N, C-alpha and C positions, 0 to 999 in steps of 0.2 A: 621615587617610590615613596619617598616619606610623606609629601602630599598626596599620595592615593592612601597610604594607612590611615592617616587624619581622614581624610572623608570615607572611609569605609569603618572607622571607628563610631565616627557621628552617626553614621546612618543604622550600626548594630546597637547603637546606645539607644534610639527612639525605638527599636524591638522591644525594650525592658518595660515600656509604658503600660498605663493600664488597660489598652487596647489587645494585648497580649496575654496569652493563657501561661502558666505556670512553667508547664512543660517546656514551650518553646523560651519561656524568659532562660529557663535553666541551661537550655541548649547553646543560647545565645550568651551567656556568663561563660561557659566553658570554651567557647571560640574566642571570646575576649581575653580567657587568663591562659592559653597557649603562649608559649614560648615562640613557636614557630605560627607567623602570620598567615601562611599561604591558605589553609582551610577558610581563615576569617575573609581573606580576600575575596576568595573565590566565592563565596556565599553570599558576597555584599558590592562587589564591585560594579556589577549592574543590576538593572530591573530584568527578571526573566520575561523575554518579550510576547507578546501575544501577537502571533502572526496571523496570518489567511488561515493555517490550516487549526489554530487555536495554540496552546502551550504543549513545550515538552521539557522536561530536565529531572536533573537530579534530585532525589527528595531529601530534603532536611529544613532547616531554620536558616531564613536568608531571603534576601529579594531576589537573590539569581537562582531560586531552590522552588521544586514541588511541594507548597505546603498547605495549610487551611487558608492562610490569608492571601497567597497569591493567587490560589483559587478561587477565592473568594471576591477578590478585587475584578479578577477575571466575568466572574458570573454577575456580578453585581453591574459592571459596563454592557456586559450582553443584555442584560433586562432593563437597564437604561434605553438600548436604542429598540427593543422591542416595542417595549413603551410610547417610547418616541412616534416610532414608524408605525404604529399601530394602535391610535390612543382608546379605541374603542374595546371593549370588555370580551369574553370570552377566548382570550388566547391561550394557548396550553403548549407545553413543551415535554420532550421525551428525555429521561436521564437515566444513563447507563453506567455500568465497569465491567472491568475483565478482573482478573485473579490476581492482579499486583497487591503489593503490602500498600495500605492505607485507601486502595478502592473505594472499599464500602465507606469509610469515613468521609473522603472528597466527594463521593455521590450524594451522600445525606445532605452534605452541607451544601451543593449546588441546588438540591430539588427545596432546600429552607430558604436561600436566598430567593429563588425565583420565586416561591409561594409568598416571600414576604413583602414582593413586588407585585402581588396580584395576579400573578401569572399561576394557571391550574398546569400541575405537574403530574406525568406518569412515570411514576418510579419504578424500574424492575426490581423483583424481589431479590434478588442476587444476581452473580455473573452474566452476563449475555454476551455471545457476539458482536462485534462491529456492524455486520450487514444487518441482523435481527433489526437492532437500535433503527437504523436507516429505514427500514422495512414497517417498523413499527410507527415512525412520523408520519410516515405517508397514509398508513392502513389509520390512524387516528385523528389524521385530518390536521396535527400540530404545527405551528408556525414555526420550530425549530427545534433542536436536541442536543445532547451533550454526551459523549463519552467518556467516561476516564479510563483513559488507556495508554499506552508508550508501546503499543505494539509489540514488534519483536526488540526492543532495546534490552539491555542487559539489565538484570534485576533493580540496579540502584536507580530507574529511572521509574516516574510516570509521567501521565500526558492527559492533554484535553483537547478532545477533537469538537469541535464545532460544527454544527450541521445545520441547513434551513431546510424551509416549509418542503422541498421536493425530494429530502433525504440525502441530500448531495453536501458535502462539504461548501461550506459558503464560498459564495464567488461576488464580484461585481456586482451591483454598487454596495452591498451591503457589509462585505468582508472588510473597507475602509470604514465604513461607517461604524461597524462596530468595534474597530481598534482605537478609532478616536473617543468614544465614549469609555471602552477600557482605562486608556490614557489617562482620561482625568479622574479617575476613583481612586482615593485613597483608602486606608484600611478603616477611619474611622467612618467613612460611608456606607460600608457594607452593611447590608441587613441578616444578621446570621439568625434571627430569633423567628423561624417559619411559621407557617401557618398551617397547622394541620389537615383543617376543611379539604384545603386545595391540593395537596397529595393523595392521588391514589396508588395503590400498588399493583401494579400487573406482574405477568407472568407467564401459567401454564397454557389460557388461552389465547395469549399472542405466538407462544412456541408453536401452537398446535396450527394457525391461521399462518406463520411463516413458513411450517414445513408442507403444508399444502400448497403454498406458492411456489416453494422451490420445486415441485415437481413440473411447472410450466417450463423448466430448462433440459427436461428430457426431450430425446429427440426420437427414439425408438425403443416402447415396452416391449416388443415381441422380441429382441435381440436379448433384453435384460432376464426375459420369463425362460429363454435356453440355456442363459449361463447363470443362473439365479445362485449355484455355489461356487462362482467367483471366489478364491480365497484373497481375503482382502484384510491387511494389517493396518490399523490407525492408530495414530498417536495424537493427543490435542497439546502438546507439550505442557501440560500442568494447567491449561487455561480452558476456555469457554467453549470449545468445540467438542466438550468431553460427552455432555447428553444428546445436543441436537444432532450432531452428524451421524454417531449411530442409528438415531432416530430416521432421520433422513433417508440413509443409505435403505432401512429397513422396508421405509414407506416406498421406495422405487422397487422392490421385490427382490434385494439381495439378501442371503437367508446365512453367509457365512462369515462373518463381521469380526475380526480379533482383535482387541484392544491391547495396547501396552500398557499393563498396569501399574508400572511402577510412573508412567505420565499422566493416569487417570488421577492423581491426587493433585488436589488444587493448591497449590503452592506457591505464593511471590517470591520465592527465593530460588526459584527452578534448581533444585538439588541436583538433578539428572545430566545436566546439560552445562556446559561451560556460558552459554548465549543462546534463549529460547528463539533461535532465527532457520527458520527451515531452510536457509539459502547455505546456512554452513554443513558442510557433510556430516561433522560431530555430530550434531544434534539429532542425525537421523540413525546415530548408532543403535541403541537400542532395540528400534523398531527392526532394523534390517537384521538383529540378532533373533530376534523373535518370528521374522517372515523367513529366515534359514530354516530352525526349528520347524515350524509347521508349514513348511515347505510352501509361501505363498505365491499367489498371482503378481502382487504388487503391494509395497508399503507407501503410505500417505501420511502425513503429518498437516496438521494447520498451526500457526502461528499464536500466541497467547490470546490474541483477539478475533483471531478465527478469520481474519480477511485474507491471509497468505496460505498458499498450501505449498507442499514439496511432493513429488514424486517419486521413488524407486522401482526401478523395474529389473528386469533379468536380461544379462547380454546372452549369447550363442552360446559360452561356456558356462552360464549359470550362475556368474556373478552379479552382485547387484551393482547397478549403475544411477547415479543421481540425473534425473531430467533438469535440464536449467530452465532459467524464465523463460528465454527466447523459445526451446524446444517446447516448453508447456504451451505456448500461445499458440505456436505453429500446428500441433497436436490438436489444440481445440477447436480453430478456425476449419482445420483440413476435414475432420470429422464432421462439422456443423454442413459446411456448405456440401460435403458429398453425399452425406445420409439424407439432409432434407432434400436435396434433389432428386435422390432414389425414389425418397418415399412421396415426391411431390408436394412437400409442404415448403418450396423455397420461392420465394415469391420474387418478380424483376426489382422490386421498390426493396426488397430487405437490405439492411447495410451491416457494416462490421467496423468496428473501431480498433485503431492501434496509435500508440503514442509513437512521436517522431524518432525517438532512440531504441524503438523496438525492430525486430528483425523484417527486412524489406523481402524476405520469403513469404510473407503474407500479402503482400502486394502482388505477389506473381499468382498465387491461389486466387485471388479475389478477380483479378483480370480475366484468368482462365474461362471463370464463368460468369463473366460479367455481372459481378457482384461490387457494390458501392464500397470502397472504402475509405473511411477517413481517417486523416492524421491530426493528432493533437499534441499539447504539449505534455509533459510528464506530470501524472497526477491524476486521479482517478475523476476529481471533479470535474474534469474537461471532458473525459468520456460522459460522465454523467451529463453533462452540459447539451452533448449532440442527443444524447434519450430525449431530453426534454425540449429542445428546437423540431425533432420529428416527430412528437407524440402526437398521436392522430392521423397522421400523416405517411409514415414510413414504419416498418418494422425493424428495430434493434435486434440483431440476433446473436451477439457477440462481440466482446472487446476485451485487451487487455495489453497488459504493459510486460518489460524483460524482469520485474524484480518480483517475478512469483505472483501475480495478482492477475486475477481473471472474473469475469461479470458473464454469464452465458443467459442472463433472462433480464428482462427491464423492471420487476418489480421494487430492486432493490437500486439503491446509486451507489453503490460503492463495492469494492473487492467483495467478493463473496466465497470464501473458502468450501462450507458447506455444498450449497450449488454445485461448484466447481468438481469439487471432491466426488460428487454422486456421477457427475457428468463423466469425469474421466474413468471412474470405474465402468461405464455405460462404455465408452471406448473400448477399456480392456476386455469389455465380454464381447466387443462387436470382434475387435482381433483375434481373440481365443476361438469364436465363432468359426473362423478360417484357419485356425491352427496356428495363430501367429501370437506376438506378443508387440507389448506397446513399444520395445526394442525395434520389432520386426517393422511396426507402424513407422516411426522415425525414419529406416533405411527408407521404405516406400517413398516416404516425403521428398527428402534428398534426391532419391533417383528421379523422380518425377519433376522437381522444382530447383533443384541444382544444391549444389553442399555450401553449407555458410556454417561459420563460425564466429561467434561473439565473444567481445571481450572488453569489460571494462578496468580502467586503469583510475584509481583515485590519487590524486597530488594533493596533499595535506599542506597548508602552511599557513599556521596560527598567528593570534596577533594580528595590530594593524599592520605591520611592515608585511603580515604573509597578504591580508586584502590590498595592498597597494601592489603586490607583486603579480598576485592573479589577474587587478584591473590592468598592467601592465600588459600580463599575457596575452588578454583579450584583445587587447589595441593592437599589438604587433600582428596577431593572427588576420585581423582586420584588414590592416595594410599592407601585411604581406604574408598573403595565403598560399598556402603549399602548392605547385605547378604541378606536381605528381605526388604518387603516396605508392610505395613499394614497386616502383618502375612502372606506374599505369599514371595514364595521364587526368589529371582532374577536370571534369568537364562538365561540373554544375556546381557553384555555390550557392549556400542558403543563409541568409543573415535575418534572424527573428528579429532583432533588435532593428531595424531597419525596414524589415517585411519587403525584401527585395532579393531576388535570386537572379546570378548571372551565369549564363553559359558559356561553354569554351570560344565561342564568337563573340563575346562581351555582351551579347544581348540580355537587357535588365526587364525584367516582369515582376509583376507585384506578387507577394504569397497573401493568401485569404486567411488569415487567422484572426481570433478577435480581441488579441492584443499584441504587443510585443513583448519580447523577452530575449533576456542575454545568452543567446544561443547562435553556434555557428555549426553550419553541417558541409560536409565535402562529400563528394560522389566520383568516383573513376568511370572509364569508359566500361571497366569490368563489372559495376555494379558495385564495388566496394565501397565501404561508407565511414567517414569520422563524423561523429558528434562532440562538439565541446560545450560544456554547459558548468558554469561556476553553481556550488551549492548555494540555493539562498537561507540553509540554515546553519549551515556547517561552512569551517574554514578551509575548503577545499574546491578543487577544480575536478570534473570528472570527464575522460574521454571514453567514449563509446566508441569500441571500434568492430566492425563487422567486414569480414573477409569471403570472398567468392569462390569457388571452383567447380568443376563440372565431376559429375559423380554416376560412373556406367556400370556400376559393380558394388553389392553392398560391402563385399571383402575389401573395398577400399578405403572404407570409413577411418581405421586408424592412423592410415599414412597419410588423409587427407587432412586430420586434426593436425597432425605432426607440421604437415606441409603450412597450412594454415596459419598455425600458431609462429612458424618463421614470418610469413608474411607479415602477419599482426606487428611482431618485433620490428621489423622492417618501417612498418606505418606509422608505429609509436616513432621510431628514429628518426622519419623524416615529419614528424610534429615537434620535434625537438626534448622528445621524452627519454 
């Protein structure tokens, strides 16, 4: 500990030099002066790592914090890579930010650094959704982009998402190339003094173009026309969806849009929620309260950077229930297939995409109508990759993951809640047209394709000892895979590290994936599934459980929930959890 404290103190003292502003120096001095050194150690014991998705961390002074200097070094490295990869002139980037504290400050610093390196910058005038940043990169023909956001993380965090020319988060070979350049940069190398002639402010015109593009996600205008008074309650969680989502809904034809006023206020402290994550039921409380008062048909929300969405609908008793991420993806895919087919707009070459940890119910839907379904790794950059690979040959009609993200059209290459919110309202309108709710639609899916319950278990193991334990767990699962799960024989094992799959007879075949990944999957004869995936950014290992059963009557729903929950507990026990 004494050696660590010595190293940390040396690093902190370097942040008192002339390269750092007075406010930062004062904050570092305060950390050095505290008797309890834990905050100092946490701020300086390592450098905030620039990964394939960019940066994310707690805001404050220090090498392990989000601040103007860590953001500056990341941007200088990014700019160096762009200029080396494309030495000719005329390059441009798009820069945006969400509602978080210091968001504008960081975004302006990013714009200044790119411009100081001779790269033209399109800087959004104020906060904008992540999907609009992705759209703008493609629309403006930019080579790259940056969005300053920590997505749905707590208020203490900020982040930095790096994008490439296709509007998707950076993938190989550029990802490792950028990381190499960022790792070479020191604070003294950063060109903070921008070239104003190379910075253009964008806003309203791009909003309009994006809003027009979002309409391409619409399946059936007529159903909206018939149900234009669908009673919608929407919350932006204090973030970037506050203007664009109501505008997009109106452009689709919806006329009864009610917003949660307390959460329309732009505020990086997120005063009305514990955490601005629509996956947390608590975050939807104010929306449900307003929904009850207005007798709304559904309550929807987007997270602060408006890439994820949450949906709340009524059960037969009139109580609000939250549709989980897997159910959300199921609902979108079901409607897209069924109604494009009914309208004659479904083509034999159309395809859907899901991540490998997302529910297999979607695979059954696609198989029934002979629609190609592609399985990809976790992360929307992999869905974006499939769209890019098929551009001009096959049409992408939708894709999503279990963590409340969906993309229903191909003009954006990241999760898109404005487009998804508009489409889920169309789906709710279609259900209402038949005297049904979204809950009824969910029951229809289970009746047709079988009941499925999904549950994720996070096992947190911090520190080096934790990392070693997680590594040992994965090695044990590889050498001693479970033979059964909840009494069902394991009939297929997939190992994405070796890109091999083994069936019950011991036959080994190759897995067709773009690269290896430290993920294991086990499938039973019944269709149950367990996926095991260590986190790439946090000290934890995730277990994704999916338990199947047969549903013949919608009255069985609650009983099946309880039954499959017990099954998931048995599956977890068989995995040693």
